[in-house]
C-alpha positions in Angstrom: -10.3 168.3 62.0 -8.4 167.5 59.4 -9.5 165.8 55.4 -10.0 162.3 55.6 -6.3 160.9 52.6 -8.3 158.1 52.1 -9.5 159.1 48.2 -5.5 159.7 47.9 -5.1 156.0 48.9 -7.7 154.0 47.4 -6.1 155.9 44.1 -2.8 153.5 44.6 -4.7 150.3 45.5 -3.1 148.9 42.9 0.9 149.9 44.4 -0.1 148.8 47.4 -0.6 145.1 45.7 2.5 145.5 44.1 4.3 147.1 47.7 2.8 144.0 49.1 3.5 140.9 46.7 7.2 142.8 46.8 7.5 142.0 50.7 6.4 145.8 51.5 5.4 145.3 55.8 2.5 147.8 56.7 4.4 150.6 58.2 6.6 150.4 55.0 3.3 150.5 52.4 1.7 153.3 55.2 5.1 155.6 54.4 4.9 154.5 50.7 1.1 156.4 50.8 2.4 159.8 53.1 0.4 158.3 55.8 0.6 157.7 59.8 0.6 153.7 60.3 -2.1 153.6 62.9 -4.1 155.7 60.1 -3.2 152.8 57.9 -4.8 150.6 60.3 -7.5 152.4 60.6 -8.3 152.2 56.5 -7.6 148.2 57.2 -10.6 148.3 59.6 -12.7 150.3 57.9 -11.8 149.4 54.2 -11.9 145.5 53.5 -11.0 146.3 49.5 -7.9 147.6 51.6 -7.5 144.1 53.0 -8.8 141.9 50.6 -5.7 143.8 48.0 -3.0 142.8 50.7 -4.0 139.2 50.9 -3.8 139.4 46.8 -0.5 140.6 47.0 1.0 138.7 49.5 -0.5 135.2 48.8 1.8 134.2 45.7 4.8 134.2 48.4 3.2 133.1 51.8 2.0 130.2 49.1 5.6 129.6 48.1 7.1 129.6 51.8 4.5 126.9 52.9 6.1 125.1 50.1 8.9 125.3 51.8 8.2 124.6 55.6 6.7 121.7 54.5 9.6 120.3 52.4 12.5 121.0 54.6 9.5 119.6 56.9 9.1 116.3 54.8 12.9 116.4 54.0 14.0 116.6 50.8 16.5 116.9 47.1 17.8 120.1 45.8 19.8 119.5 42.4 22.2 122.5 42.5 24.9 122.7 39.1 28.4 124.5 39.3 29.7 125.9 36.6 33.8 125.4 36.7 36.1 127.5 33.9 39.5 126.2 33.4 42.3 126.4 30.5 43.3 124.1 28.2 46.4 124.6 26.7 45.3 128.1 25.1 41.8 127.4 25.0 39.3 127.6 28.3 36.8 125.3 28.6 34.1 125.1 31.2 32.4 122.3 32.5 29.3 122.1 34.7 29.0 119.5 37.6 25.5 118.6 39.2 25.1 117.1 42.3 22.0 116.6 44.4 22.2 117.3 47.8 19.5 116.3 50.2 18.5 117.5 53.3 16.7 115.3 55.7 13.3 115.8 57.4 13.8 119.3 59.8 11.5 118.4 62.9 11.6 122.5 63.6 9.6 122.9 60.8 7.1 119.6 61.1 6.5 120.8 64.8 5.8 124.6 63.8 3.5 123.4 60.7 2.2 120.3 63.6 1.0 123.5 65.7 -0.1 126.3 63.4 -1.8 124.6 60.6 -3.1 120.9 62.7 -6.1 122.8 64.1 -10.4 121.0 64.6 -12.8 123.6 63.2 -12.9 125.7 66.1 -10.0 126.7 65.5 -8.5 124.9 68.2 -4.9 123.3 68.1 -4.8 119.6 67.7 -1.5 118.7 68.2 1.0 120.1 71.1 4.2 118.9 72.5 3.9 119.9 76.2 3.9 117.1 78.1 1.2 117.8 80.4 -1.3 118.7 78.0 -0.3 115.2 76.3 -0.4 113.3 79.8 -4.6 115.4 80.4 -4.9 113.7 77.1 -3.9 110.2 77.8 -6.5 110.5 81.2 -9.0 111.7 79.7 -9.1 109.3 76.9 -9.1 106.3 79.4 -11.9 107.9 81.2 -13.7 108.3 78.6 -12.4 104.0 77.4 -13.4 103.1 80.8 -17.6 105.1 80.1 -18.1 103.2 77.1 -17.6 100.2 79.1 -19.6 100.7 81.8 -22.1 101.9 79.2 -21.7 98.5 77.6 -22.3 96.1 80.6 -25.1 98.3 81.5 -26.7 97.6 78.0 -26.6 101.1 77.2 -26.1 103.4 73.8 -22.9 105.6 73.5 -25.1 108.5 73.2 -27.2 107.9 76.6 -26.1 110.0 79.1 -24.9 107.8 82.7 -26.5 110.6 85.2 
């Protein structure tokens, strides 16, 4: 049986965080460490400190990407500066032109956020654009409202069961 490379990997934990911060994928990090991807995945399962190192490294750009996604979903303005140089006589004159560009809300970004971020305590998505699910949810709501009406007519509280 071959000797584990974990001690060598453990020595390079700061490099791993930097590589993750630079956007390297697990396959690239494994290659930089001189281990096979499957070995790297085994280390991820065995050593929580490695998982935490990757999370710390990837957190800054993940937050930046999330913010950009929210900006696109809600619509945003972006200031753009262009620098021009022209000749006036024998002198070079530079001037800047600032413009504000408006990007309207992007439905694709909004749908992505709702599908992936809008979840209940159990991790179940609260939002769906599936027409069949929407119709089933409507029917379930109608049934719940009818049950509530029946309970009220019978003088029952909402917590009491009919059956």
